[in-house]
N, C-alpha and C positions, 0 to 999 in steps of 0.2 A: 464420706459410704454410700449417702446416696447421689449424687453425682454424677462422681467415676464411676459406679451401676452403669448410669442413663446414657455415661460418653466405649462405655463399654458395648453398649446396648445397640446405641447406634452405630457406631463401629462396623460389629457385626451382623444389620442390620443394611449397610451399607457392600460392608463382601457379598456378601446375599444373593445382593438387585445390581453386583459387578461395578457398582464405584468404586472408587482407587479412594482410600481413604486421608489417601495423603497428595486427594485433588485440591487444589484452591480455588476456589470458585469468589465468581468475583472480582478479579486478575485485570486489573487492567493492563491490558493482551498494548491498549496500543500506544501509552504512550512508555510501557521499555520499548515499540516497535521503534518509536517515536527516538526514543533515548538511544538508542542500538547505532542508528541510520543518523545520529546527530556528531557522537564520541570514532563510529564510522568515518565518516569530513574532516571532521576537526583533526585526529589519527592520519591523518593523509594516504588512508588506504579506498578511501570514493573521491574520485575528480568528478569532474562533470566539463564538456564538451565538445572533447578528445576523442581521437579511439582508441579502447575499454576502458570508458568511462559511466559508470554505476549510473548517474548525473545527465541530462541535456535539459533547458529552457527552451524552452519554444515559444513564441510569443503566446501557444494558448496556456500553457501553464512548465509546471514542474515536470519533469517522466522521468523512472526510475525505471532499468532493465532490472526486470524486473526478480526474474528465477533465479536469475545469479548474486543479483543484490538480497535475497530474500536465503536464499539459503547463508548468504558472511551475515548477517543478522542473526537467525537461526543456532551459527556456532557461535558467534560472540557469546548472546542470551544464555544457548549451551556453559558456555567456559563458567560466566557470571553461573548460572549453579540456577538459573530463575525456575522454576517451578512454573508447575501448567501452560508452559505454553505451547500451543500445532505450532509443529516443524513444517511440514504445506503448505506452500510459495500459495495455489489459489484459497485454503485456508486464511493463513496472515491479508491475503488484496480482500478479501469478502469484510473483512472484519473491519481494515481503513476500509472501506464505503460503504459498510456499515453506519458508519459512526460517523460520518460525510467527513471524513479522512482526504478523500481520495474520490476522480473523481471516475465514471462510467462509461464507457462511448458504446451512447446511442443514435443507433440508424434510424434513414428514415424511417421506414416500416413498420421503425416501437422495438424495435431489439435493445439490447446494451448489455455489451459487452465489456467483463472484468477488462482489459488489456489496452491497449494500444500503437496498432501501428505504423511505426516510428521511421521517419525517414529522414535519417542527416543530411545535413546538406552534404559535410565533410565525408557523409563511408561510402559506400555501393551500393550498401544495402540495407533495407529494414528489419528493424527492431521489437521485439511485444517492450510494453515497454503498462505501466503503472504509473497515470496521473494525480502527484498527491494536491490537496483545493488548495494551496498556498505552500510557494515555495519557505514560509516564515516558518512553517510547521520543523523545518530542518533545519535553518538559517539561521539564525541571531543576527550576522549581522548583513552585510551587502548579498544578495545574494548572486550566481555567476549572471554575466549577461546574455543578454537571447538570440540563439545563432538561430537561423533557420534550420528546419525542415519540416516533410511533409507528413502531413496519414494517408496512410494506403491507407483503402479501402477491401471488403475482402474479397472487391474482384482484383484487385492487385494491380487500376488503382489510385493514380495520385490525387490526392481534392487539398486547396489551399484554400486556410480561411477563408470564412465568407462576410462583408461587413457588422451582420449580423452577429456572428461569433467573436469578431473583435469585441461591436458593443457588448453584448456578453460578458466577455472575459471584463471590461471595463468594471460594470455592475458586482466583480460578482466580490460578494462579500470575504469578509479577512477572518483569518483565523478566528478570532474571538467570536462572530458573531455565526460559526457554525450552528444552525443548531444537534443536540447529540440526539434527540429523539428524531432514529429518522425508521423508516416502516421500511426492513429487508427486499428490496426489486428481488427477479430470482434473475440470472446468472446465464448465459451461455458461454460454456466453457471451448477456447477455440485452442487449437494444439497451436504450439511454440514450432518451429523448427529447430 
């Protein structure tokens, strides 16, 4: 009787403070996001390195065409009725970046951006993409082959990977080595076309 009264009291307090009673505090959002991406790959809905693909693997890493990809991930998780998963693509990107599962683009003047503006050599356009920390996050087997592509900076110029970038990529930690307790950097919002 006491436990039931306490539960109802807490429920009233949560409602009074506009906190949803059915919220799933502590939901491992990133695990659901990665699982959904793996399922989209496994079902053949997500392809790599071709026109219309959600995934592109360049020399610097695996990138997801994020706005459309995040929508498909959200739709899949909504169909699964997973509670507590944000739906906004920027929020989902921030979660992956804060957990060290995605890599923000940093400029020489110290600014950080969620997305990388990448131009695959096969396309005549640039796409806004989220770079995953490692392909092994969503590929259990062999990841897609590396294709040519360029980073487009905020002035619209193409930039190739420097020798230092290439060396940094070779030294990048594997998925299991990524620290879980990262401080949340502030991200600059950029608008996608």
